[in-house]
N, C-alpha and C positions, 0 to 999 in steps of 0.2 A: 883557638884550630887560626889555620892560617886561609889563604885567602883561596886558595889551592880549593880544600877540607868544604872550605863553606858555596862552594860554585856545585860542586860534590852531593852534595848533602843537599840542595837546592834541587838541582838535578834531575837528584833521584825521586824528591819529594814530587816531585813537576810529573817524573817520568810515572812514576809508582802508585801514587795518589792521589795525582793528577791538582794538586797542589803547590800555587803561587806562591812563595811568599819574597818577598824586598830582605836584604841583606840584615838590614836590624833588627828586623819579625824572627828572625829564623836566630840571630846570636841577642835577641833579651830575652827570655825566656816569657814574664809578661806577657810582653807583647806576641811572641806567640803564639800564645797559649789562648789566648785573647782570639787570637784570628782563627789559628784550629777551634772553639767554640765556634764561632761562628759557621765556620762552616763544617760542621758537626749538627750546626742545629741549623743549616738549611736544608744535610742528606735525608736528617730524620723528619720533616715534619708530612704529614701524613702518612706516619706508616703506624700504625694498628699496635702503639704496645701495650697501651691498658686493655688488650684485645683480650679472649681465652687461651693456652697453650695451640699454639700449633695442632693437628693431626696425627704429626710424626712425635710429637712430646708423650700427644695422647696414645700415642701406640708403644712407644719406649719404659711409662707409666705400667701399659697393661702388662707386661715384658717381664717385670720387675717383676720381687718378690716378694708376698703379703704385706708383710715387715716394712718393706720399702716403698711402697707405697703410696699416694698422697688419705 
């Protein structure tokens, strides 16, 4: 990657994803993935990931053919 490519990628990540990585984190896959993992964990805090399906999912299942329902 050229320096311009790195700067464009950093700008896109910051603008579109709200993630500000330094050049090292962007260029080193391990470091970048570790930072992204931190961002993801912080973003997921407090989300009811183990909760029952949403009402939307229940409505979709109700519309599904009988053989496709859980």
